[in-house]
PLY file of the C-alpha trace (Angstrom):
ply
format ascii 1.0
element vertex 262
property float x
property float y
property float z
element edge 261
property int vertex1
property int vertex2
end_header
-12.43 -20.82 22.36
-10.52 -24.12 22.27
-8.39 -22.80 19.40
-6.92 -20.18 21.74
-5.40 -22.90 23.89
-4.01 -24.50 20.76
-2.22 -21.25 19.98
-0.92 -21.18 23.54
0.68 -24.55 22.84
1.87 -23.53 19.37
3.58 -20.43 20.74
5.32 -22.48 23.40
6.38 -25.02 20.77
7.97 -22.24 18.71
10.01 -21.10 21.70
11.19 -24.67 22.25
12.26 -24.93 18.61
14.80 -22.18 19.25
16.65 -24.40 21.71
16.43 -27.88 20.23
19.52 -29.22 21.95
18.18 -28.18 25.36
14.92 -29.91 24.51
16.67 -33.18 23.60
18.85 -33.01 26.70
15.71 -32.47 28.79
14.09 -35.60 27.31
17.22 -37.62 28.02
17.38 -36.30 31.59
13.76 -37.32 32.23
14.47 -40.81 30.89
17.57 -41.19 33.06
15.74 -40.07 36.21
12.98 -42.60 35.54
15.55 -45.32 34.81
17.21 -44.74 38.19
13.89 -45.54 39.87
13.53 -48.68 37.76
17.10 -49.77 38.51
16.34 -49.41 42.21
13.49 -51.88 41.86
15.62 -54.29 39.84
18.47 -54.10 42.36
16.05 -54.53 45.25
14.54 -57.63 43.70
17.76 -59.02 42.25
19.02 -62.40 43.33
17.60 -65.77 44.23
16.53 -64.86 47.76
14.58 -61.71 46.88
12.25 -61.97 43.90
9.18 -60.31 45.34
7.93 -57.63 47.73
5.32 -59.20 49.94
2.94 -61.03 47.64
4.03 -59.01 44.59
6.55 -60.39 42.13
9.27 -58.36 40.42
7.34 -58.28 37.14
4.15 -57.15 38.87
6.02 -54.35 40.62
7.59 -53.35 37.29
4.19 -53.28 35.62
2.79 -50.98 38.32
5.88 -48.77 38.12
5.63 -48.46 34.32
1.90 -47.84 34.64
2.52 -44.93 37.00
5.04 -43.35 34.63
2.38 -43.00 31.91
0.03 -40.88 34.02
2.91 -39.06 35.70
4.35 -38.03 32.32
0.99 -36.68 31.13
0.61 -34.81 34.42
4.13 -33.39 34.23
3.48 -32.10 30.71
0.82 -29.59 31.81
1.54 -29.03 35.49
4.85 -27.17 35.42
3.25 -23.86 36.45
1.55 -25.47 39.45
4.91 -26.16 41.10
5.75 -22.45 41.25
2.27 -21.00 41.27
2.52 -19.18 44.62
5.89 -17.60 43.86
5.33 -16.77 40.18
1.65 -15.89 39.96
0.54 -14.75 43.41
3.64 -13.22 45.00
5.07 -12.20 41.62
1.78 -10.60 40.60
1.36 -12.42 37.30
-2.08 -13.66 38.27
-3.38 -10.11 37.71
-2.49 -10.52 34.04
-4.32 -13.85 33.93
-7.52 -12.35 35.37
-7.55 -9.56 32.78
-8.17 -12.05 29.98
-11.67 -13.36 29.21
-10.52 -16.96 29.60
-10.67 -19.54 32.35
-7.90 -18.62 34.79
-6.87 -22.20 35.61
-6.67 -23.16 31.94
-4.41 -20.18 31.31
-2.05 -21.18 34.11
-1.85 -24.75 32.84
-1.43 -23.83 29.18
1.11 -21.03 29.54
3.96 -23.51 29.85
4.54 -27.18 29.13
7.09 -29.77 30.09
7.39 -31.50 26.73
10.53 -33.28 27.90
8.19 -35.62 29.81
7.58 -37.45 26.52
10.68 -39.50 27.37
9.13 -40.67 30.62
5.87 -41.45 28.81
7.55 -43.64 26.19
9.68 -45.39 28.80
6.57 -46.09 30.88
4.85 -47.68 27.89
7.91 -49.83 27.17
8.13 -51.05 30.78
4.40 -51.76 30.85
4.55 -53.67 27.54
7.61 -55.66 28.63
5.94 -56.63 31.91
2.72 -57.65 30.16
4.64 -59.89 27.75
6.79 -61.47 30.46
3.75 -62.14 32.64
2.07 -63.86 29.70
-0.94 -61.54 29.74
-2.93 -61.26 26.51
-4.62 -57.91 26.09
-8.09 -57.59 24.59
-9.52 -54.38 23.06
-11.29 -53.58 26.34
-7.96 -53.82 28.15
-6.48 -51.15 25.89
-9.56 -49.01 26.49
-9.11 -49.42 30.24
-5.45 -48.45 29.93
-6.43 -45.20 28.22
-9.29 -44.41 30.61
-7.32 -45.22 33.76
-4.19 -43.38 32.58
-6.20 -40.23 31.89
-8.01 -40.67 35.21
-4.67 -40.94 37.01
-3.49 -37.80 35.25
-6.62 -35.95 36.39
-6.09 -37.10 39.98
-2.51 -35.83 40.01
-3.48 -32.49 38.45
-6.41 -32.08 40.86
-4.25 -32.66 43.94
-1.70 -30.05 42.89
-4.34 -27.57 41.77
-5.84 -27.88 45.25
-2.44 -27.31 46.84
-1.86 -24.30 44.58
-5.05 -22.66 45.82
-3.52 -22.40 49.30
-1.28 -19.66 47.89
-4.36 -17.44 47.63
-4.60 -17.41 51.42
-0.99 -17.10 52.59
2.35 -16.30 50.97
4.55 -19.34 50.60
7.31 -19.29 48.03
8.25 -22.92 48.48
4.70 -24.24 48.86
3.62 -27.48 50.47
3.61 -29.27 47.13
7.12 -30.69 47.63
6.29 -33.09 50.49
3.06 -34.15 48.77
4.99 -34.60 45.52
7.18 -37.15 47.29
4.07 -39.22 48.03
3.77 -39.93 44.31
6.69 -42.34 44.70
4.66 -44.38 47.20
1.94 -44.72 44.57
4.39 -46.39 42.21
4.53 -49.52 44.33
1.89 -52.02 45.50
0.05 -50.18 48.26
-0.30 -53.29 50.53
3.48 -53.36 51.15
3.11 -50.21 53.28
1.62 -49.92 56.76
-2.09 -49.25 57.23
-1.61 -45.51 57.82
0.14 -44.94 54.49
-2.40 -47.18 52.74
-5.22 -45.04 54.14
-3.53 -41.79 53.07
-2.83 -43.05 49.55
-6.38 -44.34 49.14
-8.57 -41.73 50.85
-6.59 -38.55 51.63
-4.17 -38.08 48.74
-5.47 -40.78 46.38
-2.24 -41.57 44.54
-2.97 -45.30 44.83
-5.62 -44.73 42.12
-3.00 -43.36 39.73
-1.35 -46.72 39.09
-1.72 -49.43 41.72
-5.49 -49.94 41.80
-6.09 -49.62 38.02
-3.08 -51.89 37.31
-4.70 -54.72 39.29
-7.10 -55.04 36.35
-4.27 -56.57 34.31
-2.87 -58.61 37.20
-6.18 -60.38 37.89
-6.30 -59.26 41.52
-10.02 -59.57 42.10
-9.77 -58.45 45.73
-9.11 -54.90 44.51
-11.72 -54.77 41.74
-14.01 -52.28 43.52
-11.15 -49.84 44.04
-9.81 -50.55 40.56
-12.95 -49.67 38.63
-13.73 -46.74 40.90
-10.68 -44.94 39.45
-12.65 -42.77 36.95
-15.13 -41.84 39.70
-12.29 -40.85 42.04
-10.86 -38.72 39.23
-14.19 -36.92 38.76
-14.50 -36.27 42.50
-10.95 -34.91 42.62
-11.62 -32.61 39.65
-14.81 -31.34 41.28
-13.10 -30.59 44.61
-10.12 -28.96 42.90
-12.40 -26.77 40.77
-14.38 -25.65 43.83
-11.17 -24.86 45.71
-9.76 -22.93 42.76
-12.88 -20.80 42.23
-13.07 -19.99 45.93
-9.36 -19.14 45.99
-9.70 -16.81 43.00
-12.49 -14.94 44.80
-10.22 -14.57 47.80
-7.35 -13.20 45.68
-6.77 -9.53 46.41
-3.91 -8.77 43.97
-0.30 -8.10 44.84
0.33 -5.52 47.55
-3.15 -5.61 49.08
0 1
1 2
2 3
3 4
4 5
5 6
6 7
7 8
8 9
9 10
10 11
11 12
12 13
13 14
14 15
15 16
16 17
17 18
18 19
19 20
20 21
21 22
22 23
23 24
24 25
25 26
26 27
27 28
28 29
29 30
30 31
31 32
32 33
33 34
34 35
35 36
36 37
37 38
38 39
39 40
40 41
41 42
42 43
43 44
44 45
45 46
46 47
47 48
48 49
49 50
50 51
51 52
52 53
53 54
54 55
55 56
56 57
57 58
58 59
59 60
60 61
61 62
62 63
63 64
64 65
65 66
66 67
67 68
68 69
69 70
70 71
71 72
72 73
73 74
74 75
75 76
76 77
77 78
78 79
79 80
80 81
81 82
82 83
83 84
84 85
85 86
86 87
87 88
88 89
89 90
90 91
91 92
92 93
93 94
94 95
95 96
96 97
97 98
98 99
99 100
100 101
101 102
102 103
103 104
104 105
105 106
106 107
107 108
108 109
109 110
110 111
111 112
112 113
113 114
114 115
115 116
116 117
117 118
118 119
119 120
120 121
121 122
122 123
123 124
124 125
125 126
126 127
127 128
128 129
129 130
130 131
131 132
132 133
133 134
134 135
135 136
136 137
137 138
138 139
139 140
140 141
141 142
142 143
143 144
144 145
145 146
146 147
147 148
148 149
149 150
150 151
151 152
152 153
153 154
154 155
155 156
156 157
157 158
158 159
159 160
160 161
161 162
162 163
163 164
164 165
165 166
166 167
167 168
168 169
169 170
170 171
171 172
172 173
173 174
174 175
175 176
176 177
177 178
178 179
179 180
180 181
181 182
182 183
183 184
184 185
185 186
186 187
187 188
188 189
189 190
190 191
191 192
192 193
193 194
194 195
195 196
196 197
197 198
198 199
199 200
200 201
201 202
202 203
203 204
204 205
205 206
206 207
207 208
208 209
209 210
210 211
211 212
212 213
213 214
214 215
215 216
216 217
217 218
218 219
219 220
220 221
221 222
222 223
223 224
224 225
225 226
226 227
227 228
228 229
229 230
230 231
231 232
232 233
233 234
234 235
235 236
236 237
237 238
238 239
239 240
240 241
241 242
242 243
243 244
244 245
245 246
246 247
247 248
248 249
249 250
250 251
251 252
252 253
253 254
254 255
255 256
256 257
257 258
258 259
259 260
260 261
């Protein structure tokens, strides 16, 4: 069964090979967009008078920002159909085609299209993270690398789960634009140290839309911030809970789906 999803990816890869220049331009565009965000941080913390945000130094903020780009890039690679799910699959009627196949419906939606251009963001995130680690004088042990992999995948699962949940709302009412856009903007808040925001935003990012677990909390492992260790190491558990809730919401939404025109 898993080989079918491999062929999904292979077929998409063949279509991308037909437009190689577009693919390279897409990678460059993703890198430039991510660099603009990084330049904003550098400009904000440039100069003798401003070298930190709250109790967080420029290098610590950069590390968290680079950390977030890793999970965000992995999420962006497989989530492209979630952004337009309501318009394309529900209103456009393509979800009928998905249900006719003897495969998991959510897996089909995720694997029908990929945003491979996000590889640029992924590589840039790794470079920023590595640069910050070196400049902060942090020596990484094998367990640190393992935590980086586990937490990055957990962050990816959290992001996917949130937008899968939002996509399921399209099963109940027609909405071409969706409510994903305003929630998507919250991801940017998760790229900075959560304590710099007011208590309301901190609560939302930690317990409602848990984007703080995508980068900030797991990154405190490397920064030695012991006051956040319980949140930090709860990241994989939060990811599992998010996946469980998203799966329940998806299955219930599919049962509620009545096909186009009904």
